[in-house]
C-alpha positions in Angstrom: 117.9 94.8 85.9 117.1 91.1 85.8 115.6 89.5 82.7 112.5 87.4 82.5 114.7 84.3 82.0 116.4 85.0 85.3 113.1 85.4 87.0 111.6 82.1 85.7 114.9 80.4 86.5 115.0 81.7 90.1 114.4 78.3 91.8 117.1 76.8 89.6 119.6 79.4 90.7 118.8 78.7 94.3 119.1 74.9 93.8 122.4 75.4 92.0 123.9 77.2 95.0 124.4 80.5 93.3 125.3 83.3 95.7 122.3 85.7 95.7 121.3 88.9 97.4 117.7 89.5 98.4 115.9 92.6 99.7 113.1 92.5 102.3 110.3 95.1 101.9 107.8 95.3 104.7 106.0 98.4 103.4 103.1 98.1 100.9 105.0 100.0 98.2 105.4 98.9 94.6 107.9 101.7 94.3 110.2 100.3 96.9 110.1 97.0 95.1 111.1 98.7 91.9 114.0 100.5 93.7 115.2 97.2 95.1 115.2 95.6 91.6 116.9 98.6 90.0 119.5 98.6 92.7 120.6 95.2 91.5 119.2 92.8 94.1 118.8 89.3 92.7 115.3 89.0 94.2 112.9 90.8 96.5 110.8 89.5 99.4 107.4 91.0 100.2 107.3 90.9 104.0 103.7 90.3 104.9 104.6 89.0 108.4 105.9 92.2 109.8 104.4 94.7 107.5 100.8 96.0 106.9 100.6 94.1 103.6 97.4 92.6 102.2 96.8 90.2 99.4 95.9 93.3 97.2 99.3 94.8 98.1 101.0 91.5 97.1 99.4 91.7 93.7 100.6 95.2 93.0 104.1 94.6 94.5 104.4 91.4 92.4 103.4 93.3 89.3 106.1 95.9 90.1 108.8 93.3 90.7 108.0 91.4 87.4 107.9 94.7 85.4 111.4 95.4 86.7 112.5 91.8 85.9 113.0 90.7 89.5 111.9 87.4 91.1 109.6 87.9 94.0 108.9 85.9 97.2 106.3 86.5 99.9 107.0 85.9 103.6 103.5 85.0 104.7 102.3 86.1 108.1 102.1 82.4 109.3 101.3 79.1 107.8 98.0 79.7 106.0 96.9 77.7 103.0 94.7 80.5 101.9 97.4 83.2 102.0 99.8 80.9 100.3 97.4 80.1 97.5 96.3 83.6 96.9 100.0 84.8 96.8 100.8 82.1 94.3 97.7 83.1 92.3 99.1 86.7 92.3 102.2 85.3 90.5 104.9 85.2 93.1 107.9 83.0 92.4 108.3 81.6 95.9 106.9 81.4 99.5 108.7 81.9 102.8 106.9 80.6 105.9 108.1 81.8 109.3 108.4 80.0 112.7 108.7 76.5 111.2 109.7 73.8 113.7 108.9 70.4 112.4 109.2 68.2 109.3 105.4 67.8 109.4 104.9 71.6 109.0 107.3 71.6 106.0 105.2 68.8 104.4 102.0 70.8 104.8 103.7 73.9 103.3 104.9 72.0 100.3 101.4 70.5 99.8 99.8 73.9 99.9 102.2 75.3 97.4 101.9 72.6 94.7 99.2 71.5 92.4 98.0 67.8 92.4 99.1 65.2 92.2 102.1 66.2 94.4 100.1 68.8 96.4 96.7 70.2 97.2 96.9 73.8 95.8 93.5 74.9 94.3 93.5 75.5 90.6 92.4 78.7 88.9 93.7 79.3 85.4 92.0 82.7 85.4 94.4 83.9 88.1 97.1 86.4 87.3 99.8 83.8 87.7 98.4 82.0 84.6 97.7 85.1 82.5 94.0 85.1 83.2 93.6 81.8 81.2 96.3 82.9 78.7 98.3 79.9 80.0 96.2 76.8 80.7 96.4 73.0 80.7 98.4 70.2 82.2 101.7 71.6 81.1 101.1 74.8 83.0 100.4 72.9 86.2 103.6 70.9 85.8 105.6 74.1 85.1 104.2 75.9 88.1 105.1 73.0 90.3 108.6 72.9 88.9 109.3 76.7 89.2 107.9 77.7 92.6 110.5 78.0 95.4 109.6 76.4 98.7 111.4 78.0 101.7 111.0 78.2 105.5 112.3 80.2 108.4 114.0 78.4 111.2 114.1 80.7 114.2 113.4 78.8 117.4 115.4 76.4 119.5 112.9 73.6 118.5 113.4 74.3 114.8 117.2 74.2 115.2 116.9 71.0 117.1 114.8 69.4 114.3 116.9 70.9 111.5 118.0 67.5 110.0 114.4 66.3 109.9 113.2 69.6 108.4 115.8 69.5 105.7 115.2 65.9 104.9 111.7 66.7 103.6 111.6 66.2 99.8 110.9 69.4 98.0 112.2 71.9 100.5 114.5 74.3 98.6 115.8 76.8 101.1 116.0 77.5 104.8 116.4 81.0 106.1 118.2 81.1 109.5 116.4 83.6 111.7 119.0 84.8 114.2 117.0 87.7 115.7 114.0 85.6 116.7 116.2 82.8 117.8 118.0 85.1 120.2 114.7 86.4 121.6 113.4 82.8 122.0 116.6 81.7 123.8 116.4 84.7 126.1 119.0 87.4 126.2 121.9 86.5 128.5 125.7 85.9 128.6 125.4 82.7 126.5 123.0 84.0 123.9 125.6 85.0 121.3 127.4 81.7 121.6 124.1 79.7 121.3 123.0 81.6 118.3 126.4 81.2 116.6 126.3 77.5 117.3 122.8 77.4 115.6 124.1 79.3 112.6 126.8 76.7 112.2 124.4 73.8 112.8 122.0 75.0 110.1 124.8 75.6 107.6 126.2 72.1 108.1 122.8 70.5 107.8 122.2 72.4 104.5 125.4 70.9 103.1 124.4 67.3 104.3 121.0 67.5 102.8 121.6 69.6 99.7 119.3 72.4 100.9 120.3 76.0 100.3 120.8 78.1 103.4 120.1 81.8 103.7 120.6 84.4 106.4 119.8 88.1 107.1 122.6 90.7 107.4 122.9 94.5 107.7 126.4 94.9 106.4 128.6 93.8 103.5 131.1 92.5 106.1 128.5 90.2 107.6 127.5 89.1 104.1 131.1 88.0 103.5 131.4 86.3 106.9 128.3 84.2 106.4 129.2 83.3 102.8 132.5 81.9 104.2 130.4 79.8 106.6 128.4 78.2 103.8 125.4 80.5 103.4 124.7 81.0 99.7 121.8 83.5 100.0 122.0 86.7 102.0 119.0 89.0 102.6 118.7 92.4 104.1 116.0 94.8 105.1 115.5 97.8 102.8 114.1 100.2 105.5 117.1 100.1 107.9 119.4 100.9 105.0 117.1 103.7 103.8 117.0 105.2 107.3 120.8 105.0 107.7 121.4 106.6 104.3 118.9 109.4 105.0 120.3 110.0 108.5 123.9 110.2 107.3 122.8 112.6 104.6 121.0 114.8 107.0 123.8 114.9 109.5 126.4 115.7 106.8 124.2 118.3 105.1 123.5 120.1 108.4 127.2 120.3 109.2 128.0 121.5 105.7 125.3 124.1 105.8 126.3 125.3 109.3 129.9 125.8 108.1 128.7 127.8 105.0 
């Protein structure tokens, strides 16, 4: 289980290029968040883009992650200053915005995530993130700005084309390469795999040039090793597919064993 110091130092670990593993959870379940943390994942991602997750769910899932000592991010449904602000007020450690294609979008995201003078995030010391006024004052504002992780998903041909401009935006900490959506946006055909692979290389190389951490989603340890060799420091994976495979394998093996008995 991760300590509070590891949680508050989450952004620093990303910026330092530490190799980290994250778990995506699209179900509104604090228990699944706790399972991810106790499994040893370095951080968890509440997936509010593809799951039926509300701000109320974000609060409870964030509380579960922090109780288990794990840093927590939210993948918001889309760019929304309101959803970003309310997630941060809930106490999340970072935001992941999908379908980002331009540097201008990254600048708006950064602004929404940070308090003045560097951003436009609304201030509420009575929010959970600040201990319901337990932590107040200018020092708290500065600390919040310094610790929140700003990350985006690049998953369209336009986003890949603009990757250098995107990564040049000051304050961007991490780019997650979205291979699944990219393949769908390109269109499935004989050259899709090659084009996606080229994009994977292009994003990794851009990350090295600009000093921005790159992340990618995998479903196997073999893929995790492969992308780590290609320069990806952060690997994420979906919890539900692993849960389904584990349960399916158990059921198949148990049925065979019981039939043989």
